[in-house]
N, C-alpha and C positions, 0 to 999 in steps of 0.2 A: 506493500498498500505507501511506505511513504516511497520506494523505489517510484514508483508512480507521479507521486506530488510534487519529487524532486524533479521528475520531467516534464511536467506541468511548469512549473516557475521556471526550471533553466528556457522555455519555448515562449512564455511570457516575455522572458529580460529581453530577446529576441524581437519579439516584434514591438512591445510598448511596455517600456520602464515604468513611466510613469501612471500605467495602468494597475500594474502587475498585483498591487494592494485590494486594490478593486473585484481584480476576477479571483483571488485567493481569494477574498471572504467570502463572494457566490460561491467558490468551490465548495468550501469548505463547510458551507448551507445544505449544497445539492448533494454530500456525501450527507451528513447530517440528515438527511433528509430519506435519499434514498434508505438508508440503514436502519431507520423509522418504520420504513412501509415493511421491511425485509420480516424485524423483529416481528410486527403486527399481523404481517401475513400467517409467520411459521405459529404466532400467537393461538391464532383462532384455525391455522392446519390440527395443531397439537391439541388442544379442545374439542374437536368435530373428527373424531376417529370414523372413517370409512367402512 
């Protein structure tokens, strides 16, 4: 995970150094959102076995 984040940061630095923090901040929230959805999905899956 950290490897991909480092890659993203380096790509961002190449593209635009000023927007770096904005994109990292946005990416962080995207990751958090995706993780929450996955956890929620597995909770539903575990509580409702077929």
